[in-house]
N, C-alpha and C positions, 0 to 999 in steps of 0.2 A: 504494500500500500504506500501511496505517496506520503511524504512527510511535509509537503508544501502546506502553507496556511489554507485552511478550509473551514467552511461552515459545518459544524458537527452534524447538523441535520442532513447533510449530503453524504454522510459516511458510508451508508449502504451502497449507494451508486458508485462511490469512489472505490470501495472494496471490490465491487463486481468488475469494474473496468481495469483494475490492476491485478485481477486474478485470472482464473481459467477463461472467463468471458472475454477479457481483453486479448488474451493470447489467441483465442479462437478467431476473433475478428482480424487479428494480424494475419493469421494463416489464410483467411478468406478475403483479404483486403482487395486483391485484384478483381475477384468476382464481384464483390460488393460495389466497387467503384464502377465497374462496367454496368451493373444493374441500375445504378443511380446516376449514370452519365447524363441522361436527359434532364433530370432534376437539376444537376449542377449547371448544365448549360442554360436552363431557364433562369436560374438564380443569377448567374453572371450577366445575363442579358438585362434582367430587371435592375440589378445593382449598378451596372454600367461603370465599373471602376475605370478611372482615368490615370494616365501617366502622371506620376508625381504625388499621387494620393497616399495617405496612410490608412491602413485597413486593419481591423480586428476581426479575426476568424475564430468564432467561439465554438468549442466542441469540434476542433479541427481534425481529430482522429489521426489517421496516417498521413495527413497533410496534402491530399490531392487537391482540395479546393484552395488551400493556402498557396500552393505552387501555381495554380492557374491564376489566382489573383496577383501574385507577384509578377508573373509574366506581363500582366496588363498594366501594372503601375510602375514597372521598371523604366528607366534605371534610377530615377530620383525618388520614387516612392518607397514604401516599406510595408511589410505585412507581419503582423504578430499573430501566430497561431497559438491558441490556448486550449489545453485539454487536461483532464485529470488522470489520463491513462499513460503511465510510463512506457508500457510495451508499444502502444500506438505511436507515441511521440518518438520513440527510438526508430521506428520504421519511417516516420516523417523526416527525421534528420538524415537517414540513409538515402532518401529519395531526393533531397534538396541539393541542387548543384551550387557551387560556390559563387556563381555569377548572379544568382537570384537574390533580391533584397527581402529575405524572409528569415525570421527566427521563431523559435518555439518556446513556450513557457509551460512547465508542468504546474498547473494551478487550478484552483476553483475560482471561476469568474465571479462568484458571489462576493469574494473578499479580496481578489487580486488587486494590488495597487497600480491600476492603469495610469499611465502618464496623463495628467489632467488636461482635458480639453485639447487633445492632440490629434485624434483620428478623424478622418473624413467619412468613414464607412464602417458600420457594424454588420457583420455577415455571418450566417450560419446555415449549414445544411444538416438539419435534424439534430442540432447540438444543444438546444435550449429547453427541452421538455422535461429535464431530469432534476431541476432545482426544487428543493423543498419549499423555498420562499422565493418564487420567481420575480415578484415585484421588487424585492430587495436586490436580487441578482441583476435585474435590468437597470435599477437605479445606479448600482455600482458601475455597470458597464457604460451607462450614459455619462457618468462622470469622466470617462475617457474620450468623449466625443466633443468636437468643437461645435459652436453654435451653427445651426444649419446643416449639420451632418445627417446622413441618412442611415437607416437600419433596414436590412432586407434579410429575411430568413424563411426557411421552409419548415413546416410541421405537418403532422398527419391529421387528417380529418377522422371521423369516428370509425371504430372497428368494422362496423357493418359495410362501410364503403371501401374497405381494404381487404378483400378476400385473399389477396396474394400473401398477406401476413396471417390471416385468421384461419384459412382452410388447413394449412399444415398443422397449426396449433390444435385445432379441433380433432384432427386425425390422430395426433400424438396422444391426446387425452384418452383415447381408447385403451392405452397401455400404461400411461404414467399418471401420477397424481396431478391434479390441477394446481396451477400457481395460485398463491394467495389472491383473493379478490381485491382488486384495486379500485378505489373510488375515482370518480371522474376528475378530481383535482389532485390525486396523488401523483408523485413523480413517475413518469413512464412515457411510453411511446405516444399515448393518446391523451396526455394531460392538457394539450393545447388544441383539442378537437373542437371545443366550443368557441365560436366567434365572439360572443359577449365576454367570455372569460379572458380571451387573449386581449381584447380591447381594454378591459378593465385593468389587467396587469400592466400594460404599456402606459395607460393613462396615469395610474398610480406612480409609475416609475418616472413620469414627467415627459413622456413622448407625446407628440402631436401629429396631425395629418396621418392618422392610422388607417390603413386599408388592408383588407384580406381578399385575395383573389383565389377563388376555387379553381383548381386545375385537376382534371381527370386524366389518368395515365394508364398505360398497359405495361406491366412488368413481365418480361420474359425470364422466368426463373431458370430456364435452361441456358440462357444466353446463346441460343442457337446450337447447343451441343447435346440435345436429347434429354430424355426423362431422368437418366441417372444423374446428370449434372443438376437438374432441378431439385432432386431429392438431396443431393449433397449441399446445395446452398440453403435449402429449407432447414436442415438440421444443423447448419453451421452458424447462421445468423438469424436474428429475429426472435419472436416470442417462443417459437417451438424449441429453439436451441436452449432457452432458459429453462423450459419445462423438462428438457432432457438432462440438464446439468446434474451430475452426481447419481444418475440412475444406473442400475445394474446393466451390464452389457446386453443381457438377453432382452430386457425391456427396451433398450435403445434400438436393437435390431428389429424388434416387433413394431415399434413406433415408426421406424423408417419405412418398413413395408407398408404400414397403414398410410403413411404420407404418400408413398408411391402410388398406391391404389386411388387415393383421393385426387392426385394430380393427373393421372392417366387420361381421364376424359377431356382434359384441356389441351392435350398434346396435339400440335399441328406440325407434322413433319418433325423437324428437329427443335421446334420451339414449344414452350409451355407458357403462354401468356395468360396472366390473370389481371383483373382490374385493381387499380389503386387510386387513392384520392388524397390530395394535399392542399394545404393553404400556402400561398406565397404571401407573406406578410411584409408590408412596408410601413415605415414611420419616419418621422423627422425629429431631431433634437432642436427645440426652439432656441 
């Protein structure tokens, strides 16, 4: 676990991303980045980073979005990628070339001492839904933004609109215990699913000009490589992977077989596309 300053209420998520969960995401990093490439592209388009700008990339993970941002703000700009996961940040540093203006901080963005009023853009691809007190977290991040800076991030809409995540999980539940029931505002994948809640969090944190754009997508779990790849990705990342954590090998094998059977009707040649739904959120620091 990271020893960097952190809000104690985020300890559970920090432990997960520094344990087997984080290591598993590292091992599936290329698959995950390929799966979410369209989301990253849409976010970069909406954020429109410009040469010379300073950017904060929150929950940057293995650094793929940080590197893309750095290429757009180079040579005079800079990108700071922030994440709580030491394994993912190690991968990010391995991927970063010396000529890119990017650095990484192992930190909880709830309490990290951002340089005051310095950044032009706050950016995140699914990295902001895990804070125990998101209004406090966003207020701290806003302190690192100059007046007029913009914020752009992606978060998931409700579970029922994201069968690409929920179908494998429900199949896994035929063989492994259910995860603890999470409330709609508990930290997790879907904690920002409610538009009124997201608006309220950002307003309390001091942001203005808040907008939520619904975007419907199709996620090819196989990435064009067939049903076996779709099963591998489903058990490697996402909620099904959490449900399988620590389970006996026999149950994991049975759950994987159930996931395969659930995904098979969606296979089209070498693809296994399922629907997904996100918000692209934008706001401004007054």
